[in-house]
Every structure is written in structure tokens, then in C-alpha cells.
ZADO-1210 file (C-alpha; in nm, 4 decimals, padded with zeros to 6 digits):
<atoms>
<atom x="-01.2988" y="01.8249" z="00.1387" code="MET" pos="1"/>
<atom x="-01.1498" y="01.6614" z="-00.1692" code="GLU" pos="2"/>
<atom x="-01.3083" y="01.4676" z="-00.4513" code="THR" pos="3"/>
<atom x="-01.3052" y="01.0894" z="-00.4740" code="HIS" pos="4"/>
<atom x="-01.1054" y="01.1174" z="-00.7971" code="LYS" pos="5"/>
<atom x="-00.8332" y="01.3183" z="-00.6193" code="ARG" pos="6"/>
<atom x="-00.8188" y="01.0622" z="-00.3359" code="SER" pos="7"/>
<atom x="-00.7843" y="00.7776" z="-00.5862" code="ILE" pos="8"/>
<atom x="-00.5055" y="00.9542" z="-00.7769" code="VAL" pos="9"/>
<atom x="-00.3236" y="01.0290" z="-00.4493" code="LYS" pos="10"/>
<atom x="-00.3527" y="00.6619" z="-00.3483" code="SER" pos="11"/>
<atom x="-00.2184" y="00.5417" z="-00.6827" code="ILE" pos="12"/>
<atom x="00.0747" y="00.7842" z="-00.6862" code="THR" pos="13"/>
<atom x="00.1644" y="00.6952" z="-00.3272" code="PHE" pos="14"/>
<atom x="00.1558" y="00.3225" z="-00.4098" code="ARG" pos="15"/>
<atom x="00.3835" y="00.3829" z="-00.7110" code="ILE" pos="16"/>
<atom x="00.6334" y="00.5739" z="-00.4945" code="ILE" pos="17"/>
<atom x="00.6242" y="00.3052" z="-00.2227" code="ALA" pos="18"/>
<atom x="00.6767" y="00.0291" z="-00.4814" code="THR" pos="19"/>
<atom x="00.9746" y="00.2060" z="-00.6354" code="ILE" pos="20"/>
<atom x="01.1268" y="00.2613" z="-00.2910" code="LEU" pos="21"/>
<atom x="01.0839" y="-00.1056" z="-00.2018" code="THR" pos="22"/>
<atom x="01.2578" y="-00.2073" z="-00.5235" code="PHE" pos="23"/>
<atom x="01.5465" y="00.0356" z="-00.4602" code="ILE" pos="24"/>
<atom x="01.5979" y="-00.0751" z="-00.0994" code="VAL" pos="25"/>
<atom x="01.5985" y="-00.4458" z="-00.1883" code="VAL" pos="26"/>
<atom x="01.8278" y="-00.3821" z="-00.4833" code="TRP" pos="27"/>
<atom x="02.0673" y="-00.1840" z="-00.2584" code="ALA" pos="28"/>
<atom x="02.0977" y="-00.4878" z="-00.0308" code="PHE" pos="29"/>
<atom x="02.1036" y="-00.7627" z="-00.2938" code="THR" pos="30"/>
<atom x="02.2292" y="-00.5952" z="-00.6141" code="ARG" pos="31"/>
<atom x="02.0028" y="-00.8430" z="-00.7925" code="ASP" pos="32"/>
<atom x="01.7267" y="-00.7088" z="-01.0176" code="ILE" pos="33"/>
<atom x="01.5341" y="-01.0376" z="-01.0301" code="VAL" pos="34"/>
<atom x="01.5291" y="-01.0728" z="-00.6518" code="THR" pos="35"/>
<atom x="01.4366" y="-00.7071" z="-00.6126" code="SER" pos="36"/>
<atom x="01.1482" y="-00.7445" z="-00.8563" code="GLY" pos="37"/>
<atom x="01.0235" y="-01.0620" z="-00.6912" code="ALA" pos="38"/>
<atom x="01.0342" y="-00.9125" z="-00.3417" code="VAL" pos="39"/>
<atom x="00.8602" y="-00.5984" z="-00.4655" code="THR" pos="40"/>
<atom x="00.5773" y="-00.7976" z="-00.6253" code="ILE" pos="41"/>
<atom x="00.5303" y="-01.0273" z="-00.3249" code="VAL" pos="42"/>
<atom x="00.5457" y="-00.7331" z="-00.0835" code="GLU" pos="43"/>
<atom x="00.2746" y="-00.5481" z="-00.2756" code="ASN" pos="44"/>
<atom x="00.0472" y="-00.8520" z="-00.2865" code="LEU" pos="45"/>
<atom x="00.0880" y="-00.9139" z="00.0869" code="ILE" pos="46"/>
<atom x="00.0211" y="-00.5485" z="00.1677" code="LYS" pos="47"/>
<atom x="-00.2942" y="-00.5416" z="-00.0450" code="MET" pos="48"/>
<atom x="-00.4279" y="-00.8474" z="00.1366" code="ILE" pos="49"/>
<atom x="-00.3302" y="-00.7055" z="00.4758" code="ALA" pos="50"/>
<atom x="-00.4975" y="-00.3745" z="00.3911" code="TYR" pos="51"/>
<atom x="-00.8202" y="-00.5504" z="00.2972" code="TYR" pos="52"/>
<atom x="-00.8372" y="-00.7324" z="00.6319" code="PHE" pos="53"/>
<atom x="-00.7343" y="-00.4159" z="00.8170" code="HIS" pos="54"/>
<atom x="-01.0226" y="-00.2257" z="00.6564" code="GLU" pos="55"/>
<atom x="-01.2711" y="-00.5061" z="00.7271" code="ARG" pos="56"/>
<atom x="-01.1632" y="-00.5147" z="01.0925" code="ALA" pos="57"/>
<atom x="-01.2076" y="-00.1379" z="01.1252" code="TRP" pos="58"/>
<atom x="-01.5643" y="-00.1692" z="00.9961" code="LEU" pos="59"/>
<atom x="-01.6431" y="-00.3553" z="01.3185" code="LYS" pos="60"/>
<atom x="-01.4917" y="-00.0872" z="01.5430" code="ILE" pos="61"/>
<atom x="-01.7310" y="00.1919" z="01.6372" code="THR" pos="62"/>
<atom x="-01.4747" y="00.4122" z="01.8103" code="TRP" pos="63"/>
<atom x="-01.4513" y="00.7596" z="01.6562" code="GLY" pos="64"/>
<atom x="-01.7699" y="00.7307" z="01.4515" code="ILE" pos="65"/>
<atom x="-02.0168" y="01.0116" z="01.5027" code="THR" pos="66"/>
<atom x="-02.3785" y="01.0224" z="01.3992" code="LYS" pos="67"/>
<atom x="-02.4726" y="01.2864" z="01.1441" code="ALA" pos="68"/>
</atoms>
């Protein structure tokens, strides 16, 4: 088992890596820093919203939940 603090730090570092990779991929295709930055920001916002709804949907699914 790991601490909540460790899980939070892992989530933050993963999000940073994913954001940097998105920027690099878009820049590789467009060679435009402004476009790359805009796509990266929009992509992160959309993914945060999608994650929220994904989590809320999973709260309604009882599959895989065991009683203590």
C-alpha cells in the first residue's frame, strides 16, 4: 500500500510527462510553438473534464467492488 501523498505526486509527475509529450508531438507535426501550446492546453482541459465524467460514471458501476 502507498500513501495518498505518494499517489498524488505520481499523478502530478505523470501529468507533467504527458503534457510535455503532447507538446513535443504537436510541435513535431506543426513546427509551430503557439499551435503546440494551444493544443496542449486544450487537450489537458478536455482530458480533465473527460476524467471527471469517467470517474463519476464508475461510481455507479458496482462490478469489482467487494464488501469489507
